[in-house]
KOLKOL-971594 format. One record per residue (C-alpha): residue number from 1; residue in three letters; x, y, z. Coordinates in nm, 2 decimals. Each point is the difference from the previous one (the first is absolute). Example, Ala and Ser with C-alpha at 12.3 -4.5 7.8 and 13.67 -1.06 7.14 Angstrom:
<atoms>
ATOM   semar   lumdo        x        y        z
ATOM       1     Ala     1.23    -0.45     0.78
ATOM       2     Ser     0.14     0.34    -0.07
</atoms>
This chain:
<atoms>
ATOM   semar   lumdo        x        y        z
ATOM       1     Met    -0.35     8.93     9.95
ATOM       2     Glu    -0.32    -0.17    -0.14
ATOM       3     Asn    -0.15     0.04     0.35
ATOM       4     Leu     0.00     0.38    -0.01
ATOM       5     Glu    -0.33     0.18    -0.01
ATOM       6     His    -0.15     0.04    -0.35
ATOM       7     Lys     0.01     0.38     0.02
ATOM       8     Gln     0.37    -0.01     0.08
ATOM       9     Lys     0.07    -0.24    -0.28
ATOM      10     Val    -0.18     0.23    -0.25
ATOM      11     Thr     0.19     0.30     0.13
ATOM      12     Ile     0.33    -0.18    -0.05
ATOM      13     Met    -0.10    -0.11    -0.35
ATOM      14     Ile    -0.08     0.36    -0.09
ATOM      15     Ala     0.34     0.10     0.11
ATOM      16     Ile     0.16    -0.29    -0.19
ATOM      17     Met    -0.19     0.09    -0.32
ATOM      18     Ala     0.10     0.36     0.04
ATOM      19     Ala     0.37    -0.11     0.02
ATOM      20     Met    -0.06    -0.22    -0.31
ATOM      21     Leu    -0.16     0.28    -0.19
ATOM      22     Phe     0.28     0.23     0.10
ATOM      23     Ala     0.26    -0.24    -0.14
ATOM      24     Ala    -0.20    -0.10    -0.31
ATOM      25     Leu    -0.08     0.36    -0.10
ATOM      26     Asn     0.37     0.09     0.03
ATOM      27     Gln     0.08    -0.29    -0.23
ATOM      28     Thr    -0.25     0.08    -0.27
ATOM      29     Ile     0.00     0.38     0.01
ATOM      30     Ile     0.36     0.02    -0.13
ATOM      31     Gly    -0.07    -0.15    -0.35
ATOM      32     Thr    -0.16     0.31    -0.15
ATOM      33     Ala     0.23     0.24     0.19
ATOM      34     Leu     0.33    -0.16    -0.09
ATOM      35     Pro     0.04     0.17    -0.34
ATOM      36     Val    -0.03     0.34     0.17
ATOM      37     Ile     0.24    -0.10     0.28
ATOM      38     Val     0.26    -0.12    -0.25
ATOM      39     Ala    -0.03     0.32    -0.20
ATOM      40     Asp     0.08     0.19     0.32
ATOM      41     Ile     0.28    -0.20     0.16
ATOM      42     Gly     0.13    -0.18    -0.31
ATOM      43     Gly     0.11    -0.37    -0.04
ATOM      44     Met    -0.23    -0.12    -0.29
ATOM      45     Ser     0.22    -0.31    -0.06
ATOM      46     Tyr    -0.04    -0.11     0.36
ATOM      47     Phe    -0.37     0.07     0.06
ATOM      48     Asn    -0.10    -0.37    -0.02
ATOM      49     Trp     0.20    -0.06     0.32
ATOM      50     Val    -0.26     0.22     0.18
ATOM      51     Phe    -0.24    -0.29    -0.04
ATOM      52     Thr     0.24    -0.29    -0.01
ATOM      53     Ile     0.17     0.08     0.33
ATOM      54     Tyr    -0.33     0.04     0.18
ATOM      55     Met    -0.12    -0.34    -0.13
ATOM      56     Leu     0.32    -0.17     0.10
ATOM      57     Ala     0.02     0.15     0.35
ATOM      58     Ser    -0.37    -0.06     0.08
ATOM      59     Ser     0.01    -0.36    -0.13
ATOM      60     Ile     0.30    -0.10     0.21
ATOM      61     Thr    -0.13     0.18     0.31
ATOM      62     Ala    -0.35    -0.15    -0.02
ATOM      63     Ile     0.13    -0.36    -0.02
ATOM      64     Leu     0.25     0.04     0.28
ATOM      65     Val    -0.22     0.20     0.24
ATOM      66     Gly    -0.28    -0.26    -0.03
ATOM      67     Lys     0.21    -0.25     0.19
ATOM      68     Leu     0.14     0.26     0.25
ATOM      69     Ser    -0.35     0.12     0.08
ATOM      70     Asp    -0.10    -0.36     0.09
ATOM      71     Thr     0.27     0.00     0.26
ATOM      72     Tyr    -0.02     0.36     0.13
ATOM      73     Gly    -0.35     0.11    -0.08
ATOM      74     Arg    -0.15     0.22    -0.26
ATOM      75     Lys    -0.02     0.34     0.18
ATOM      76     Pro     0.38     0.08     0.01
ATOM      77     Phe     0.03    -0.07    -0.38
ATOM      78     Ile    -0.31     0.19    -0.12
ATOM      79     Leu     0.10     0.30     0.21
ATOM      80     Thr     0.36    -0.02    -0.12
ATOM      81     Gly    -0.13    -0.03    -0.36
ATOM      82     Ile    -0.22     0.30     0.03
ATOM      83     Gly     0.28     0.20     0.16
ATOM      84     Ile     0.25    -0.09    -0.26
ATOM      85     Phe    -0.25     0.07    -0.28
ATOM      86     Ile    -0.08     0.35     0.14
ATOM      87     Leu     0.37     0.09     0.03
ATOM      88     Ala     0.08    -0.13    -0.35
ATOM      89     Ser    -0.30     0.19    -0.15
ATOM      90     Leu     0.12     0.32     0.16
ATOM      91     Leu     0.35    -0.06    -0.14
ATOM      92     Cys    -0.13    -0.10    -0.34
ATOM      93     Gly    -0.16     0.34    -0.03
ATOM      94     Met     0.33     0.17     0.10
ATOM      95     Ser     0.20    -0.18    -0.27
ATOM      96     Val     0.22     0.22    -0.22
ATOM      97     Asn     0.11    -0.26    -0.25
ATOM      98     Ile    -0.11    -0.34    -0.13
ATOM      99     Phe     0.25    -0.19     0.21
ATOM     100     Gln    -0.14     0.14     0.32
ATOM     101     Leu    -0.35    -0.08    -0.11
ATOM     102     Ile     0.10    -0.36    -0.08
ATOM     103     Ile     0.17    -0.05     0.34
ATOM     104     Phe    -0.30     0.15     0.19
ATOM     105     Arg    -0.24    -0.22    -0.20
ATOM     106     Ala     0.20    -0.30     0.11
ATOM     107     Val    -0.06     0.10     0.36
ATOM     108     Gln    -0.36     0.07    -0.08
ATOM     109     Gly    -0.02    -0.36    -0.14
ATOM     110     Leu     0.13    -0.14     0.33
ATOM     111     Gly    -0.28     0.17     0.19
ATOM     112     Gly    -0.26    -0.09    -0.26
ATOM     113     Gly     0.10    -0.37     0.02
ATOM     114     Met    -0.05     0.01     0.37
ATOM     115     Ile    -0.34     0.17    -0.02
ATOM     116     Ile    -0.13    -0.24    -0.26
ATOM     117     Ser     0.12    -0.32     0.16
ATOM     118     Thr    -0.11     0.08     0.35
ATOM     119     Ser    -0.34     0.16    -0.10
ATOM     120     Phe    -0.13    -0.31    -0.18
ATOM     121     Thr     0.14    -0.22     0.28
ATOM     122     Ala    -0.17     0.22     0.27
ATOM     123     Ile    -0.33    -0.10    -0.15
ATOM     124     Gly     0.08    -0.36     0.09
ATOM     125     Asp     0.09     0.10     0.36
ATOM     126     Leu    -0.32     0.20     0.05
ATOM     127     Phe    -0.25    -0.24    -0.17
ATOM     128     Pro    -0.04    -0.37    -0.04
ATOM     129     Pro     0.01    -0.13    -0.36
ATOM     130     Arg    -0.38    -0.01    -0.03
ATOM     131     Glu    -0.02     0.38     0.06
ATOM     132     Arg     0.30     0.10    -0.20
ATOM     133     Gly    -0.16     0.00    -0.34
ATOM     134     Arg    -0.17     0.33     0.03
ATOM     135     Trp     0.31     0.17     0.13
ATOM     136     Gln     0.23    -0.15    -0.26
ATOM     137     Gly    -0.25     0.13    -0.26
ATOM     138     Met     0.01     0.35     0.15
ATOM     139     Met     0.38     0.00     0.00
ATOM     140     Gly    -0.02    -0.10    -0.36
ATOM     141     Ser    -0.23     0.30    -0.06
ATOM     142     Val     0.26     0.23     0.16
ATOM     143     Phe     0.25    -0.11    -0.27
ATOM     144     Gly    -0.26     0.06    -0.26
ATOM     145     Leu    -0.09     0.34     0.12
ATOM     146     Ala     0.36     0.10     0.02
ATOM     147     Ser     0.05    -0.12    -0.36
ATOM     148     Val    -0.30     0.21    -0.11
ATOM     149     Phe     0.07     0.33     0.17
ATOM     150     Gly     0.38    -0.01     0.04
ATOM     151     Pro     0.10     0.07    -0.36
ATOM     152     Thr    -0.28     0.26    -0.05
ATOM     153     Leu     0.10     0.18     0.32
ATOM     154     Gly     0.37    -0.01    -0.09
ATOM     155     Gly    -0.08     0.17    -0.33
ATOM     156     Tyr    -0.21     0.26     0.18
ATOM     157     Ile     0.27     0.08     0.25
ATOM     158     Val     0.28     0.05    -0.25
ATOM     159     Asp    -0.22     0.21    -0.21
ATOM     160     Thr    -0.12     0.22     0.29
ATOM     161     Trp     0.27    -0.01     0.27
ATOM     162     Gln     0.37    -0.10     0.01
ATOM     163     Trp     0.09    -0.36    -0.06
ATOM     164     Asn     0.14    -0.03     0.35
ATOM     165     Trp    -0.36    -0.02     0.13
ATOM     166     Val    -0.05    -0.33    -0.17
ATOM     167     Phe     0.20    -0.15     0.29
ATOM     168     Trp    -0.11     0.25     0.27
ATOM     169     Val    -0.37     0.02    -0.05
ATOM     170     Phe    -0.08    -0.32     0.20
ATOM     171     Leu     0.24     0.05     0.28
ATOM     172     Pro    -0.26     0.11     0.25
ATOM     173     Phe    -0.21    -0.31    -0.11
ATOM     174     Gly     0.30    -0.23     0.09
ATOM     175     Ala     0.06     0.18     0.33
ATOM     176     Ala    -0.37    -0.05     0.09
ATOM     177     Ala     0.02    -0.37    -0.08
ATOM     178     Tyr     0.32    -0.04     0.21
ATOM     179     Ala    -0.17     0.16     0.30
ATOM     180     Met    -0.31    -0.21    -0.03
ATOM     181     Ile     0.20    -0.33    -0.03
ATOM     182     Trp     0.23     0.11     0.29
ATOM     183     Lys    -0.31     0.06     0.22
ATOM     184     Met    -0.24    -0.28    -0.11
ATOM     185     Phe     0.22    -0.29    -0.12
ATOM     186     Pro     0.07    -0.22     0.30
ATOM     187     Lys     0.35    -0.13     0.06
ATOM     188     Val     0.01    -0.38    -0.01
ATOM     189     Ser     0.27    -0.14     0.22
ATOM     190     Gln     0.20    -0.28    -0.15
ATOM     191     Asn     0.09    -0.27     0.26
ATOM     192     Glu     0.21    -0.21    -0.24
ATOM     193     Lys     0.33     0.16    -0.09
ATOM     194     Lys     0.18    -0.15    -0.29
ATOM     195     Ser     0.32     0.09    -0.19
ATOM     196     Val    -0.04     0.21    -0.32
ATOM     197     Asp     0.11    -0.18    -0.32
ATOM     198     Phe     0.22     0.29    -0.12
ATOM     199     Leu     0.20    -0.23    -0.24
ATOM     200     Gly    -0.32    -0.12    -0.17
ATOM     201     Ala    -0.13     0.35    -0.02
ATOM     202     Ile     0.32     0.12    -0.17
ATOM     203     Val     0.02    -0.29    -0.25
ATOM     204     Leu    -0.37     0.04    -0.08
ATOM     205     Thr     0.06     0.37    -0.08
ATOM     206     Leu     0.29    -0.10    -0.22
ATOM     207     Ser    -0.23    -0.23    -0.19
ATOM     208     Ile    -0.31     0.22    -0.03
ATOM     209     Val     0.17     0.33    -0.10
ATOM     210     Pro     0.18    -0.14    -0.31
ATOM     211     Leu    -0.31    -0.19    -0.11
ATOM     212     Leu    -0.23     0.31     0.01
ATOM     213     Leu     0.27     0.21    -0.16
ATOM     214     Ala     0.04    -0.25    -0.28
ATOM     215     Phe    -0.38     0.01    -0.08
ATOM     216     Ser     0.00     0.38     0.04
ATOM     217     Trp     0.30     0.05    -0.24
ATOM     218     Ala    -0.06    -0.27    -0.25
ATOM     219     Gly    -0.12     0.13    -0.33
ATOM     220     Gln     0.03     0.36     0.12
ATOM     221     Asn     0.36     0.07     0.11
ATOM     222     Tyr     0.15    -0.32    -0.12
ATOM     223     Pro    -0.10    -0.28    -0.25
ATOM     224     Trp    -0.14    -0.32     0.15
ATOM     225     Asn     0.30    -0.20    -0.12
ATOM     226     Ser     0.26     0.25     0.12
ATOM     227     Phe     0.28    -0.09     0.25
ATOM     228     Val    -0.15     0.23     0.26
ATOM     229     Ile    -0.35    -0.15     0.00
ATOM     230     Ile     0.12    -0.36    -0.03
ATOM     231     Gly     0.25     0.06     0.28
ATOM     232     Leu    -0.26     0.14     0.23
ATOM     233     Phe    -0.23    -0.30    -0.06
ATOM     234     Ile     0.29    -0.24     0.07
ATOM     235     Trp     0.11     0.19     0.31
ATOM     236     Ser    -0.36     0.00     0.13
ATOM     237     Ala    -0.03    -0.38    -0.05
ATOM     238     Met     0.33    -0.07     0.18
ATOM     239     Thr    -0.09     0.22     0.30
ATOM     240     Leu    -0.35    -0.15     0.01
ATOM     241     Thr     0.15    -0.35     0.02
ATOM     242     Leu     0.23     0.12     0.28
ATOM     243     Phe    -0.30     0.16     0.18
ATOM     244     Ile    -0.19    -0.33    -0.01
ATOM     245     Phe     0.30    -0.18     0.16
ATOM     246     Ile     0.02     0.27     0.27
ATOM     247     Glu    -0.37    -0.01     0.08
ATOM     248     Arg     0.00    -0.38     0.04
ATOM     249     Asn     0.25     0.03     0.28
ATOM     250     Ala    -0.11     0.34     0.16
ATOM     251     Glu    -0.15     0.00     0.35
ATOM     252     Asn    -0.24     0.27    -0.09
ATOM     253     Pro    -0.01     0.02    -0.38
ATOM     254     Val    -0.11     0.33    -0.16
ATOM     255     Ile    -0.23    -0.21    -0.23
ATOM     256     Pro    -0.09    -0.34     0.14
ATOM     257     Leu     0.04    -0.23    -0.30
ATOM     258     His    -0.26    -0.24     0.13
ATOM     259     Leu    -0.27     0.25    -0.08
ATOM     260     Phe     0.05    -0.08    -0.37
ATOM     261     Lys    -0.10    -0.36     0.08
ATOM     262     Asn    -0.34     0.14     0.08
ATOM     263     Ser    -0.19    -0.02    -0.34
ATOM     264     Ile    -0.23     0.29     0.09
ATOM     265     Phe     0.30     0.23     0.07
ATOM     266     Ser     0.18    -0.10    -0.32
ATOM     267     Ile    -0.30     0.01    -0.23
ATOM     268     Ser    -0.12     0.33     0.14
ATOM     269     Asn     0.34     0.16    -0.04
ATOM     270     Met     0.06    -0.13    -0.35
ATOM     271     Ser    -0.35     0.12    -0.10
ATOM     272     Gly     0.08     0.34     0.15
ATOM     273     Leu     0.32     0.02    -0.20
ATOM     274     Leu    -0.18    -0.08    -0.32
ATOM     275     Met    -0.28     0.24     0.09
ATOM     276     Gly     0.26     0.27     0.06
ATOM     277     Met     0.15    -0.05    -0.34
ATOM     278     Gly    -0.34     0.05    -0.17
ATOM     279     Met    -0.11     0.29     0.23
ATOM     280     Phe     0.31     0.21    -0.03
ATOM     281     Gly     0.02    -0.08    -0.37
ATOM     282     Ala    -0.34     0.15    -0.06
ATOM     283     Ile     0.07     0.30     0.21
ATOM     284     Met     0.33     0.07    -0.18
ATOM     285     Tyr    -0.09    -0.07    -0.36
ATOM     286     Met    -0.36     0.11    -0.04
ATOM     287     Pro     0.11     0.37     0.00
ATOM     288     Phe     0.23    -0.09    -0.29
ATOM     289     Phe    -0.31    -0.11    -0.20
ATOM     290     Ile    -0.22     0.29     0.11
ATOM     291     Gln     0.25     0.27    -0.08
ATOM     292     Gly     0.21    -0.16    -0.27
ATOM     293     Val    -0.26    -0.19    -0.20
ATOM     294     Leu    -0.32     0.20     0.06
ATOM     295     Gly     0.19     0.34     0.02
ATOM     296     Ile    -0.17     0.11     0.33
ATOM     297     Ser     0.17     0.25     0.22
ATOM     298     Ala     0.19    -0.10     0.32
ATOM     299     Thr    -0.26     0.18     0.22
ATOM     300     Ser    -0.29    -0.18    -0.16
ATOM     301     Thr     0.19    -0.33     0.02
ATOM     302     Gly     0.02     0.05     0.38
ATOM     303     Phe    -0.38     0.03     0.02
ATOM     304     Ile    -0.06    -0.30    -0.22
ATOM     305     Met     0.24    -0.21     0.22
ATOM     306     Met    -0.21     0.10     0.30
ATOM     307     Ser    -0.27    -0.24    -0.12
ATOM     308     Met     0.22    -0.30     0.08
ATOM     309     Met     0.09     0.12     0.35
ATOM     310     Leu    -0.35     0.11     0.10
ATOM     311     Ser    -0.14    -0.34    -0.11
ATOM     312     Met     0.28    -0.16     0.21
ATOM     313     Val    -0.10     0.20     0.30
ATOM     314     Leu    -0.37    -0.10    -0.04
ATOM     315     Thr     0.05    -0.37    -0.03
ATOM     316     Ser     0.29    -0.01     0.26
ATOM     317     Thr    -0.23     0.15     0.26
ATOM     318     Ile    -0.31    -0.20    -0.10
ATOM     319     Gly     0.20    -0.33    -0.04
ATOM     320     Gly     0.16     0.05     0.34
ATOM     321     Gln    -0.34     0.04     0.17
ATOM     322     Leu    -0.13    -0.31    -0.18
ATOM     323     Ile     0.29    -0.21     0.11
ATOM     324     Thr    -0.06     0.10     0.36
ATOM     325     Lys    -0.37    -0.06    -0.03
ATOM     326     Thr     0.01    -0.34    -0.17
ATOM     327     Gly     0.34    -0.14     0.12
ATOM     328     Ser     0.07    -0.10    -0.36
ATOM     329     Tyr     0.29     0.14    -0.20
ATOM     330     Lys     0.12    -0.23    -0.27
ATOM     331     Arg    -0.30     0.08    -0.23
ATOM     332     Phe     0.08     0.37     0.00
ATOM     333     Ala     0.36    -0.07    -0.10
ATOM     334     Ile    -0.11    -0.23    -0.28
ATOM     335     Leu    -0.26     0.25    -0.13
ATOM     336     Gly     0.23     0.29     0.04
ATOM     337     Leu     0.29    -0.15    -0.20
ATOM     338     Leu    -0.24    -0.11    -0.27
ATOM     339     Ile    -0.15     0.35    -0.04
ATOM     340     Met     0.35     0.15     0.01
ATOM     341     Ala     0.13    -0.24    -0.27
ATOM     342     Ala    -0.31     0.08    -0.21
ATOM     343     Gly     0.07     0.37     0.02
ATOM     344     Met     0.37    -0.06    -0.08
ATOM     345     Tyr    -0.10    -0.21    -0.31
ATOM     346     Leu    -0.23     0.27    -0.12
ATOM     347     Met     0.30     0.24     0.03
ATOM     348     Ser     0.20    -0.23    -0.23
ATOM     349     Leu    -0.27     0.04    -0.26
ATOM     350     Met     0.01     0.38     0.00
ATOM     351     Thr     0.10     0.18    -0.33
ATOM     352     Ile     0.03     0.36    -0.12
ATOM     353     Glu    -0.38    -0.02    -0.07
ATOM     354     Thr    -0.08    -0.07     0.37
ATOM     355     Thr    -0.22     0.26     0.17
ATOM     356     Val     0.06     0.16     0.34
ATOM     357     Thr    -0.31    -0.17     0.12
ATOM     358     Ser     0.14    -0.34    -0.08
ATOM     359     Val     0.33     0.09     0.18
ATOM     360     Val    -0.19     0.11     0.31
ATOM     361     Arg    -0.20    -0.33    -0.01
ATOM     362     Asn     0.32    -0.20    -0.01
ATOM     363     Leu     0.15     0.19     0.28
ATOM     364     Ile    -0.31    -0.04     0.22
ATOM     365     Leu     0.01    -0.38    -0.06
ATOM     366     Val     0.37    -0.02     0.11
ATOM     367     Gly    -0.08     0.23     0.30
ATOM     368     Leu    -0.30    -0.21     0.11
ATOM     369     Gly     0.19    -0.32    -0.02
ATOM     370     Leu     0.30     0.15     0.18
ATOM     371     Gly    -0.22     0.13     0.28
ATOM     372     Leu    -0.16    -0.34     0.06
ATOM     373     Thr     0.33    -0.18     0.01
ATOM     374     Phe     0.21     0.25     0.19
ATOM     375     Pro    -0.14    -0.07     0.36
ATOM     376     Val     0.01    -0.38    -0.05
ATOM     377     Leu     0.36    -0.08    -0.06
ATOM     378     Thr     0.13     0.16     0.32
ATOM     379     Leu    -0.29    -0.14     0.20
ATOM     380     Thr     0.06    -0.36    -0.12
ATOM     381     Val     0.37     0.02     0.10
ATOM     382     Gln    -0.08     0.14     0.35
ATOM     383     Asn    -0.27    -0.25     0.06
ATOM     384     Ala     0.22    -0.30    -0.10
ATOM     385     Val     0.29     0.07     0.25
ATOM     386     Asp     0.04     0.01     0.37
ATOM     387     His    -0.04     0.35     0.15
ATOM     388     Lys     0.37     0.01     0.10
ATOM     389     Tyr     0.08     0.01    -0.38
ATOM     390     Leu    -0.25     0.27    -0.08
ATOM     391     Gly     0.25     0.27    -0.07
ATOM     392     Val     0.23    -0.20    -0.22
ATOM     393     Ser    -0.28    -0.16    -0.20
ATOM     394     Thr    -0.17     0.34    -0.06
ATOM     395     Ser     0.32     0.17    -0.11
ATOM     396     Ala     0.08    -0.30    -0.23
ATOM     397     Ser    -0.34     0.05    -0.16
ATOM     398     Gln     0.06     0.37    -0.06
ATOM     399     Phe     0.35    -0.07    -0.14
ATOM     400     Phe    -0.11    -0.26    -0.25
ATOM     401     Arg    -0.27     0.23    -0.13
ATOM     402     Gln     0.25     0.29    -0.04
ATOM     403     Ala     0.27    -0.22    -0.15
ATOM     404     Gly    -0.26    -0.13    -0.25
ATOM     405     Gly    -0.07     0.36    -0.10
ATOM     406     Thr     0.37     0.07    -0.06
ATOM     407     Met     0.03    -0.32    -0.21
ATOM     408     Gly    -0.32     0.06    -0.19
ATOM     409     Val     0.08     0.35    -0.10
ATOM     410     Ser     0.34    -0.10    -0.13
ATOM     411     Ile    -0.11    -0.31    -0.19
ATOM     412     Met    -0.30     0.18    -0.16
ATOM     413     Gly     0.23     0.29    -0.09
ATOM     414     Ala     0.24    -0.25    -0.17
ATOM     415     Ile    -0.29    -0.15    -0.20
ATOM     416     Met    -0.11     0.35    -0.10
ATOM     417     Asn     0.35     0.10    -0.11
ATOM     418     Leu     0.05    -0.32    -0.19
ATOM     419     Ile    -0.32     0.03    -0.20
ATOM     420     Met     0.06     0.37    -0.07
ATOM     421     Gly     0.36    -0.06    -0.11
ATOM     422     Arg    -0.12    -0.26    -0.25
ATOM     423     Glu    -0.29     0.21    -0.14
ATOM     424     Met     0.20     0.32    -0.02
ATOM     425     Lys     0.25    -0.14    -0.25
ATOM     426     Gly    -0.23     0.06    -0.29
ATOM     427     Leu    -0.10     0.35     0.12
ATOM     428     Arg     0.36     0.12     0.03
ATOM     429     Glu     0.04    -0.04    -0.37
ATOM     430     Asn    -0.25     0.28    -0.06
ATOM     431     Pro     0.11     0.37    -0.01
ATOM     432     Gly    -0.02     0.20     0.32
ATOM     433     Ser     0.30    -0.08     0.22
ATOM     434     Gly    -0.17     0.13     0.31
ATOM     435     Leu    -0.27    -0.26    -0.02
ATOM     436     Gln     0.20    -0.30     0.11
ATOM     437     Asp    -0.11    -0.03     0.37
ATOM     438     Pro    -0.36    -0.05     0.11
ATOM     439     Gln     0.10     0.18     0.32
ATOM     440     Val    -0.08     0.33    -0.19
ATOM     441     Leu    -0.37    -0.11     0.00
ATOM     442     Met    -0.01     0.07     0.38
ATOM     443     Asp     0.07     0.37    -0.05
ATOM     444     Pro    -0.24     0.20    -0.23
ATOM     445     Asn     0.23     0.30     0.01
ATOM     446     Gln     0.29    -0.21    -0.14
ATOM     447     Ile    -0.23    -0.13    -0.28
ATOM     448     Asn    -0.08     0.35    -0.10
ATOM     449     Ala     0.36     0.11     0.01
ATOM     450     Leu     0.09    -0.30    -0.23
ATOM     451     Arg    -0.28     0.09    -0.23
ATOM     452     Glu     0.14     0.35    -0.05
ATOM     453     Ser     0.37    -0.12    -0.03
ATOM     454     Thr    -0.06    -0.29    -0.24
ATOM     455     Ser    -0.03     0.19    -0.32
ATOM     456     Glu     0.08    -0.29    -0.23
ATOM     457     Val    -0.34    -0.16     0.04
ATOM     458     Ser    -0.34     0.14    -0.05
ATOM     459     Ser    -0.26     0.04     0.28
ATOM     460     Ala    -0.19    -0.30    -0.13
ATOM     461     Gln     0.31    -0.22     0.00
ATOM     462     Phe     0.09     0.12     0.35
ATOM     463     Asp    -0.35    -0.09     0.13
ATOM     464     Thr     0.03    -0.34    -0.17
ATOM     465     Met     0.33    -0.07     0.18
ATOM     466     Ile    -0.14     0.11     0.33
ATOM     467     Ser    -0.29    -0.23    -0.05
ATOM     468     Ser     0.23    -0.29    -0.09
ATOM     469     Met     0.21     0.07     0.32
ATOM     470     Arg    -0.32    -0.01     0.21
ATOM     471     Glu    -0.08    -0.34    -0.15
ATOM     472     Val     0.34    -0.12     0.08
ATOM     473     Leu    -0.03     0.12     0.36
ATOM     474     Ser    -0.35    -0.15     0.03
ATOM     475     Leu     0.13    -0.34    -0.13
ATOM     476     Ala     0.29     0.00     0.24
ATOM     477     Leu    -0.22     0.08     0.30
ATOM     478     Ser    -0.25    -0.27    -0.11
ATOM     479     Gly     0.29    -0.25     0.03
ATOM     480     Ser     0.08     0.13     0.35
ATOM     481     Phe    -0.36    -0.02     0.11
ATOM     482     Leu    -0.04    -0.35    -0.14
ATOM     483     Phe     0.30    -0.11     0.21
ATOM     484     Gly    -0.18     0.16     0.30
ATOM     485     Thr    -0.31    -0.20    -0.08
ATOM     486     Phe     0.19    -0.33     0.01
ATOM     487     Ile     0.16     0.10     0.32
ATOM     488     Leu    -0.33     0.07     0.17
ATOM     489     Ile    -0.14    -0.32    -0.14
ATOM     490     Gly     0.29    -0.17     0.17
ATOM     491     Ala    -0.08     0.17     0.33
ATOM     492     Trp    -0.37    -0.11    -0.05
ATOM     493     Ile     0.11    -0.37    -0.05
ATOM     494     Leu     0.21     0.01     0.31
ATOM     495     Ile    -0.29     0.14     0.21
ATOM     496     Leu    -0.21    -0.30    -0.11
ATOM     497     Phe     0.24    -0.22     0.20
ATOM     498     Leu    -0.01     0.22     0.31
ATOM     499     Lys    -0.14    -0.19     0.30
ATOM     500     Glu    -0.27     0.20     0.16
ATOM     501     Ile     0.01    -0.05     0.38
ATOM     502     Pro    -0.25     0.17     0.24
ATOM     503     Leu     0.10     0.35     0.11
ATOM     504     Arg     0.09    -0.02     0.37
ATOM     505     Leu    -0.21     0.18     0.25
ATOM     506     Ser     0.30     0.07     0.22
ATOM     507     Asn     0.37     0.06    -0.03
ATOM     508     His     0.06    -0.28     0.24
ATOM     509     Pro    -0.09    -0.32    -0.20
ATOM     510     Ala     0.04    -0.25     0.28
ATOM     511     Gln    -0.36    -0.09     0.04
ATOM     512     Gly    -0.17    -0.16    -0.30
ATOM     513     Ser     0.24     0.16    -0.24
ATOM     514     Asn     0.12    -0.10    -0.34
ATOM     515     Lys     0.36    -0.01     0.11
ATOM     516     Glu     0.05    -0.36    -0.08
ATOM     517     Lys    -0.11     0.08    -0.36
ATOM     518     Leu     0.26     0.27    -0.06
ATOM     519     Ser     0.30    -0.21    -0.07
ATOM     520     Ser    -0.15    -0.17    -0.30
</atoms>
């Protein structure tokens, strides 16, 4: 496919980015719309599954489809993914209860995993490693734009139209992307037919699902030391051991284990996992600080968070262009993770006296660093393996990043809850039974209702207790952000050991290639 005319390649990439934007917007738009959806169809106690089931389905599909697309080509899977996603989006908008919505979101996750995995891999089919930087950067920008406009658009739709249109508004967009890929994306014939490692795929699924569920539920639905969470971790470890045994003897393993002997593959994926922990931690917990500590409205919080995503879009695009122009990539990852860690450390220093300007500055730093690093970690993996492993290596990179986000959000949440539990002991001895949970700080209306209902304390005492709770929440979030800082420093240290090999000028590295260097 790299021998296609440049104009045709660009047209295909436009179609791929349209498909990615279609999937990414549908993933981010639901956040602000979900409270309205739940109010209409019910199921408040199950609403977390709307996110969890999508994450599980997309993670599993992405890692499995990566290998299958290496065998059967990308086109069938990206078309299937878009088709499934369109159908699932239509059904999500027709849901009449929370259980239907959860089921259809699972189907949507299957399609989303196919789209994400094959889209990033298709870049490797179309362009040699030296030219991929700019396109990896532009794909990162698609995610950033979806994160910026998705939540805002979701809020506008539910305020103006029916909530069903959250799922339906982009259906024509998806249909157009499907048609463009069907017409423009060439079908690559696969001469080598191999058996599919169904047993390995099943066992891998039985290992990954419990692991991600454990990190999703720990500290939220169940304590970390509960039988359920410990049992899930033990089960995941047992099935992972079985998976390794199966893959060693499989004719066509779903994840070739010899890839992990490649230091570039291993270091890049471990760095991606740690970066995902820090990235998703910042995205998840900064709104807690902005709304809960500074007392800013949810709408304004969304605009403040835009600063992080817009700065990510900027450096992701520019960084990708510079990688293609210079052929150098390690320096961008080193600089990006250092900037990101600096921004996270400044977040850990924030207090109730912190200004909005300082918050925006910190978010911009994290976004700038994230944008510089984002295109690199996928590119290094793709450049370090033979082209026949392009799909499985790319999907592995995406999976480690997403798994890192799941782990990071859970661990940082546990740190936040631990610190809040310790600091709230003293406050609970004060009058005002309603003021025992800092969660009330996230809702100004609830604070006002408590002010009116708490007659045993004066207005000045009430304000003092609210201020004390804001300090507790700020301290707890500082602990979480400090953990994120150490995680990002760990990723930065790992990148220092990354071997930088020349970006290949062709997808066929037989002549003058660095193939002999890849197994080190």
